[in-house]
N, C-alpha and C positions, 0 to 999 in steps of 0.2 A: 139660712139655717133651717133644717126641717124640724118638725114637731118632735121626732124621736131624739134628735140631737139636743133640743131644749130640755126634754124630759131627763135624758142621761145627765146633763149638767146639773139639773135640780137635784137628782138623786145623789150625785157625788158631793153636793154642797151641804147635805144634811144626813150624815151617816147614821146617827142615832135613830132618827125617825124612820129612815129607810130600813134599818135593821128590824125595827118593830113591825113595819109593814110586811117585810118578807116573812117574819114569823107568823103573823096573822094570816097571810095568804096561804102559807104551808099548812097551818092548822085547819083552815077552811077546806083545803083540798083533802087532807086526811079525813076530816069528818064526812065529806061528801062521798069519798071512796071507801069509807068504813075501814081505813087503815090498810087497805090491800096493797097500796103502793107507797107505803111510808118510807121505805129505803130510798126509792127514787126521789121522793119529795124532799127528804133530808139532804140528799146530795145536791139537788137543785138549790135548796136554801143556802147551803154552805157556799156554793159557787157564786150565787148572787150576792151574798154578804161579802165574800172576798173581793168582788168587783165594785160593789156600790156601798156596802155598809161596813160594820165592824166585823171582820172575819178573824177568828182566833185571837181576839184581844188586840188586834191591830186596826189602824185606820184604813180607809180605802186606798187602793193602789191608783197611782196617777201616772 
């Protein structure tokens, strides 16, 4: 099992913490880019939450 597989398994096992991390990461990118790419960052956050965290009030897809 590769490191990436282990990381993905850990992310799926803790959706609430993963969701918070995704939000913090997106906020960091928005701050560093001064909001120039906020639309793309928001889309990436939503997709990551759908896959690993709580996306749209639901748990992670498995």
